C-alpha positions in Angstrom: 12.0 104.1 197.4 15.8 103.8 198.3 17.6 101.0 196.5 18.7 98.2 198.8 22.3 98.5 200.0 24.5 95.7 198.4 26.8 94.1 200.9 29.2 91.2 201.3 29.8 88.8 204.1 33.3 88.0 205.3 33.9 84.6 206.8 37.2 83.7 208.4 36.9 81.0 211.1 39.9 79.3 212.6 40.1 75.5 213.3 40.0 76.3 217.0 36.8 78.3 216.6 35.2 75.5 214.7 36.0 73.1 217.5 34.1 75.4 219.8 31.0 75.1 217.5 31.5 78.4 215.6 31.1 77.0 212.2 31.4 79.1 209.0 27.7 78.4 208.4 26.9 79.9 211.9 28.8 83.1 211.1 27.2 83.4 207.7 23.6 83.0 209.1 24.3 85.5 211.8 25.5 88.1 209.3 22.6 87.3 206.9 20.1 87.9 209.7 21.7 91.3 210.5 21.7 92.3 206.8 18.0 91.2 206.6 17.2 93.4 209.7 18.7 96.4 207.9 16.9 95.6 204.6 20.3 95.0 202.8 21.0 92.8 199.8 23.7 90.2 200.4 25.5 89.9 197.0 28.7 88.1 197.9 30.1 85.8 200.6 33.9 85.7 201.0 35.3 82.5 202.5 38.7 82.4 204.2 38.3 79.3 206.4 41.5 78.1 208.0 43.5 81.2 206.8 45.8 82.8 209.3 44.7 86.3 210.4 48.3 87.5 210.6 48.2 88.6 207.0 45.1 88.4 204.7 45.7 91.2 202.3 47.4 89.0 199.7 44.7 86.3 199.8 42.7 85.9 196.5 39.4 86.2 198.3 40.6 89.5 199.9 41.6 90.9 196.5 38.2 89.8 195.1 36.5 91.6 198.0 38.5 94.8 197.5 37.8 94.7 193.7 34.1 94.5 194.5 34.4 97.5 196.9 36.3 99.6 194.3 33.9 98.9 191.4 30.8 99.4 193.6 29.5 95.8 193.4 29.2 95.9 197.2 29.2 99.0 199.4 29.6 97.3 202.8 31.2 94.3 204.4 29.6 92.4 207.4 31.8 90.2 209.6 31.5 88.8 213.1 34.3 90.8 214.7 37.4 92.9 213.8 39.8 90.0 214.5 38.0 88.0 211.8 38.7 90.8 209.3 42.4 91.1 210.2 44.5 90.5 213.3 47.3 92.6 211.9 46.8 96.2 213.1 48.4 97.7 210.0 46.2 95.7 207.7 43.1 96.7 209.7 44.1 100.4 209.2 44.7 99.7 205.5 41.2 98.2 205.2 39.7 101.1 206.9 41.3 103.7 204.6 40.3 101.8 201.5 36.7 101.5 202.6 36.6 105.2 203.5 38.1 106.2 200.2 35.4 104.3 198.3 32.5 105.4 200.6 32.0 101.8 201.8 31.0 100.6 205.2 32.5 98.2 207.7 30.1 96.3 209.9 31.5 94.4 212.9 28.8 92.6 214.8 30.9 91.7 217.9 32.2 95.3 218.5 28.8 96.9 217.5 30.4 98.9 214.7 28.3 99.9 211.7 29.9 102.8 209.8 26.7 103.2 207.8 25.3 105.0 210.9 26.4 108.3 212.3 27.7 106.7 215.5 29.5 104.0 213.6 31.2 106.6 211.4 33.0 107.9 214.5 34.9 104.6 214.2 36.4 105.8 211.0 37.5 109.0 212.7 39.1 107.2 215.6 40.9 104.6 213.5 42.1 107.3 211.1 43.6 109.0 214.0 45.3 105.8 215.0 46.7 105.4 211.4 47.9 109.0 211.5 49.6 108.5 214.8 51.3 105.3 213.5 52.5 107.2 210.4 53.8 110.1 212.5 55.7 107.8 214.7 57.4 106.2 211.7 57.9 109.5 210.1 59.5 111.0 213.2 62.0 108.2 213.4 62.9 108.5 209.8 63.0 112.3 209.9 65.4 112.3 212.9 68.1 110.6 210.7 67.5 112.7 207.6 69.4 115.9 208.7 72.4 113.9 209.8 72.6 112.1 206.5 72.1 115.3 204.6 74.9 117.1 206.4 77.2 114.2 205.6 76.2 114.6 201.9 74.7 111.1 201.9 71.4 110.1 200.1 68.3 110.8 202.1 65.9 108.7 200.0 64.6 108.8 196.5 66.3 109.6 193.2 68.4 112.6 192.4 66.8 115.6 190.7 66.5 115.3 186.9 70.0 115.9 185.5 71.7 114.2 188.5 72.3 110.7 189.8 73.6 109.1 192.9 76.9 107.2 192.4 78.8 105.8 195.4 76.6 108.0 197.6 77.5 111.1 195.8 75.3 113.3 193.6 76.9 113.9 190.2 75.5 115.1 186.8 73.8 112.5 184.7 75.5 112.1 181.3 72.3 112.0 179.3 70.0 114.2 181.5 72.4 117.0 182.4 72.5 118.6 178.9 68.7 118.6 178.8 68.5 120.2 182.3 70.9 123.0 181.0 68.8 123.4 177.9 65.7 124.1 180.0 67.3 127.2 181.5 68.6 128.4 178.1 65.1 128.0 176.5 63.4 129.7 179.4 65.8 132.6 179.3 65.0 132.9 175.5 61.2 132.5 175.6 60.3 133.3 179.2 57.3 130.9 179.0 57.2 127.6 180.9 54.6 126.1 178.5 56.7 127.1 175.5 59.8 125.5 177.0 57.8 122.3 177.6 56.4 122.3 174.0 59.9 122.8 172.5 61.4 120.0 174.5 58.6 117.6 173.6 58.8 118.5 169.9 62.5 117.8 170.0 61.8 114.3 171.4 63.0 114.9 174.9 61.1 113.2 177.8 61.2 113.1 181.6 62.9 110.3 183.4 59.7 108.1 183.5 59.1 108.7 179.8 56.4 111.3 180.1 56.2 114.6 178.2 57.4 117.7 179.9 54.7 120.0 181.4 54.9 123.6 182.6 54.7 122.4 186.2 57.7 120.1 185.7 59.6 123.0 184.0 59.0 125.3 186.9 60.0 122.7 189.5 63.3 122.1 187.7 64.0 125.8 187.2 63.4 126.4 190.9 65.6 123.6 192.1 69.0 125.0 193.1 70.8 121.7 192.4 71.5 123.0 188.9 73.7 125.8 190.1 75.6 123.4 192.5 73.6 123.7 195.7 72.0 120.5 196.8 69.1 121.2 199.2 67.9 118.5 201.6 65.5 118.1 204.6 63.4 121.1 203.3 60.0 119.5 202.7 57.6 117.2 204.6 54.5 115.3 203.6 51.1 116.2 205.1 50.0 112.5 204.7 48.9 110.0 202.1 47.6 111.7 198.9 48.3 115.1 200.4 50.7 117.8 199.3 54.2 118.4 200.5 55.0 121.6 202.3 58.3 123.4 203.2 59.9 122.9 206.6 61.3 126.0 208.4 64.3 127.3 206.6 66.5 126.8 209.7 66.0 123.0 209.2 67.2 123.0 205.5 70.6 121.4 204.8 72.8 122.6 201.9 75.8 120.9 200.4 78.0 121.8 197.4 77.8 119.6 194.3 79.0 120.0 190.7 76.8 122.6 188.9 75.1 122.1 185.5 74.5 125.9 184.9 76.1 129.0 186.2 74.7 130.8 189.3 74.1 133.9 187.1 71.9 131.9 184.6 70.0 130.2 187.5 69.4 133.6 189.3 68.3 135.3 186.1 65.7 132.6 185.3 64.3 132.6 188.9 64.1 136.4 188.9 61.9 136.1 185.8 59.7 133.5 187.6 59.3 135.8 190.6 58.2 138.7 188.6 55.7 136.6 186.7 54.2 135.3 189.9 53.7 138.9 191.2 51.8 139.9 188.1 49.7 136.8 187.7 49.0 136.0 191.4 45.7 134.2 191.5 43.1 134.9 194.3 43.3 132.5 197.2 40.8 129.6 197.3 37.7 130.4 199.2 37.8 128.8 202.7 35.3 126.2 203.7 34.6 127.0 207.4 34.0 124.3 209.9 30.2 124.8 210.3 29.4 125.8 206.7 26.0 124.3 205.8 25.0 123.6 209.4 24.5 127.2 210.8 21.0 128.7 210.5 19.5 131.9 211.9 16.4 131.7 214.0 14.6 133.3 211.0 15.3 130.0 209.1 17.9 131.6 206.8 21.3 130.0 206.3 24.3 131.9 207.7 27.5 132.4 205.8 31.0 133.9 206.5 31.6 136.9 204.3 35.1 137.5 203.0 35.4 140.8 204.9 34.1 139.6 208.3 35.1 136.5 210.3 31.6 135.8 211.5 28.7 133.7 210.5 26.2 136.2 209.3 22.5 136.1 208.4 22.0 138.4 205.4 18.3 138.7 206.2 18.3 139.9 209.8 22.0 140.6 210.2 22.3 138.2 213.1 26.0 137.3 213.7 28.4 135.0 215.7 32.2 134.8 215.5 33.8 131.8 213.9 36.0 131.0 217.0 33.2 131.7 219.4 31.0 129.1 217.7 33.8 126.5 217.7 34.4 127.1 221.4 30.6 126.7 222.1 30.5 123.5 220.0 33.5 122.1 221.8 31.8 122.9 225.2 28.6 121.3 223.9 30.4 118.0 223.2 31.5 117.9 226.9 28.1 118.9 228.3 26.2 116.5 226.1 28.4 113.4 226.2 29.4 113.6 229.9 25.8 114.0 231.2 24.5 110.6 232.0 20.9 111.7 232.0 21.2 112.7 228.3 21.6 109.2 227.0 20.4 107.0 229.9 16.8 107.1 229.0 17.5 106.3 225.4 19.8 103.3 226.3 18.0 101.8 229.2 15.0 100.4 227.3 17.4 99.0 224.6 19.7 97.5 227.2 16.6 95.7 228.8 15.6 94.3 225.4 19.1 93.1 224.7 19.4 91.6 228.1 16.1 89.6 227.6 17.3 88.3 224.2 20.7 87.3 225.7 18.9 85.4 228.4 16.8 83.7 225.7 20.0 82.9 223.9 21.5 81.3 227.1 18.3 79.3 227.5 18.7 78.0 224.0 22.3 76.9 224.6 21.2 75.3 227.9 18.4 73.5 226.2 20.7 72.3 223.4 23.1 70.9 225.9 20.3 69.2 227.8 18.9 67.6 224.6 22.3 66.5 223.5 22.9 64.7 226.8 19.6 63.0 226.4 20.5 61.9 222.9 23.8 60.6 224.2 21.9 58.5 226.8 19.6 57.1 224.2 22.5 56.2 221.9 24.3 54.5 224.8 21.2 52.5 225.6 21.0 51.4 222.0 24.7 50.4 221.9 24.2 48.4 225.1 21.1 46.7 223.6 18.8 48.1 226.2 16.5 49.4 223.4 15.9 48.1 219.9 16.4 50.0 216.7 12.7 50.9 216.4 12.5 52.4 219.8 15.9 54.1 219.3 14.5 55.9 216.2 11.3 57.0 217.8 13.3 58.4 220.8 16.3 59.8 219.1 14.7 61.4 216.0 12.6 64.1 217.8 15.6 65.2 219.9 17.8 65.4 216.8 15.2 67.6 215.1 15.0 69.8 218.2 18.8 70.3 218.1 18.5 71.3 214.4 15.8 73.8 215.3 17.9 75.3 218.0 20.9 75.5 215.7 18.7 77.5 213.3 17.3 79.7 216.1 20.6 80.7 217.6 22.1 82.6 214.6 18.8 84.3 214.0 18.5 85.4 217.6 22.2 86.5 217.5 21.5 88.6 214.5 18.7 90.4 216.3 21.0 91.0 219.3 23.7 92.3 216.9 21.2 94.7 215.3 20.1 96.1 218.6 23.6 96.5 220.0 24.7 98.4 217.0 21.5 100.5 216.9 21.8 101.3 220.6 25.6 101.5 221.3 26.4 100.9 225.0 26.7 104.0 227.1 30.3 103.1 228.0 31.3 102.9 224.3 29.6 106.3 223.5 31.1 108.0 226.6 34.6 106.6 226.0 34.6 107.7 222.4 33.1 111.0 223.2 35.6 111.6 226.0 38.5 111.0 223.6 36.9 113.2 221.0 36.4 116.1 223.4 39.9 115.9 224.9 41.6 115.6 221.5 39.5 118.3 219.7 42.2 121.1 220.0 44.8 118.8 218.4 42.6 117.8 215.4 43.2 119.2 212.0 40.5 121.3 210.3 39.7 118.4 208.0 39.2 116.0 210.9 37.0 118.5 212.8 34.9 119.1 209.7 34.4 115.3 209.2 33.3 114.9 212.8 30.9 117.8 212.6 29.4 116.3 209.4 28.9 113.0 211.2 27.3 114.1 214.4 25.6 117.5 213.7 22.1 118.1 212.4 21.7 121.8 212.7 22.9 124.8 214.7 20.3 127.5 215.2 21.7 131.0 216.2 19.1 133.0 218.1 19.1 136.5 219.5 20.2 135.4 222.9 20.9 131.7 222.7 22.2 128.9 220.4 20.6 125.5 219.9 23.0 122.8 218.7 21.2 119.7 217.5 23.4 116.6 217.6 22.3 113.6 215.6 24.9 111.0 216.4 22.3 108.8 218.2 21.2 105.8 216.0 17.7 105.6 214.8 15.3 103.5 216.9 14.0 100.4 215.1 10.7 100.8 217.1 9.7 104.1 215.6 11.4 106.3 213.2 9.3 109.3 214.1 9.8 108.8 217.8 13.6 108.6 217.2 13.6 111.8 215.2 11.7 113.5 218.0 14.3 112.2 220.5 17.2 113.4 218.4 15.7 116.8 217.9 15.3 117.2 221.6 19.0 116.5 222.3 20.2 120.1 222.3 21.6 122.8 224.5 20.8 126.5 224.6 23.6 128.9 225.3 22.8 132.5 226.3 24.8 135.1 224.5 28.2 135.8 225.8 30.0 136.3 222.5 31.0 139.5 220.7 28.6 140.5 217.9 
């Protein structure tokens, strides 16, 4: 039996919301009923009552929650709506990235987002795209100023290379580091081994700027840097994103300025020639590519299909069935449009759920109406008592049952709201699915391979390659709480067959 998922509940209710009757207790009950519907275990409740939503990242309760996420104490956070988690867009994106990094889920009841489901995980994809867009906008603004500053010989950010320092906006040799930088070239010319140079430096007590020992990687980076021979290179790299590697920009974008050298150009060229020759001899085979649909493509003979190194096609090694990599991606892209933009594909699945949700919402409204009615009656009874129209005994017998009824309604409302939240998240509205899908389909050509692969993992069950057709089984639809088997049959039926028009 699968262990119950440990989750936390996030409570942040403003004074204005409390005045409207949205008490912290109401929000907690609503979240608990949803967690109970999912069979989850509520381990923690994080209270941020009367805390501004403009910035919550620095709050002690926020740090406690993030610590619980990172150490696995909880693997999901339930809250009433995204604005309750954070009103600051940047902080919301930060939360999303932290949760995704630690494989934890965000569950927003108001927006019907539950990232523990395949449909909800699309939220991570979309919000990650927003974060990437925001980073790129900032990066472009910064990048636009870098070439100008570099051509003027001004600092472009960061410290100078080891052996150099910025003084009055000029890059000059560092009095303590420059001799070590020169020694690196001399040792490499003598030993012609990066690890040997690092070992000798460490044994002599030299350390990098941050106090770490030298490594062969650091030695190569310093040997390759043309600063040492008096050529400062700027605007030549760019980052691929957070926690990703840096890559070189086109050479025409590089900016070079003359600075005071530490070693001669001849010594620098000689060392780099040795490095070039060593790379040619010891060039390692490239890492095996992970293709977009690896693990999802099957032949109709039930064998898994792979892409061999000498042929850009998914191939069945049993019956030699094949399909091109690009052909399959085009078909999958076309499938997204056909599936998501056909109203009949999801209408039947959603109609019954929409009806159930509508009935429960009507029941919710009836409870609110009844509560208002009972509270007015209580007010009349109290007024009669104040005006001495009834005695205290009659007041008690009349007022107590109505007060008990209000308490019962207060208990029923969050329970019913929890059921509605559960249904809404299980059966996302057709508009939400179609809007997300439309954006996903239109942006597909612009997505990176990593983003495409993540989407495929979230919404794809299997892809069956037949002799004359292809069956793509999408599994983004949430499971029905009414019948797991019925849901699996429904999901399995959501496929399209494409007759062969690809090159074998």
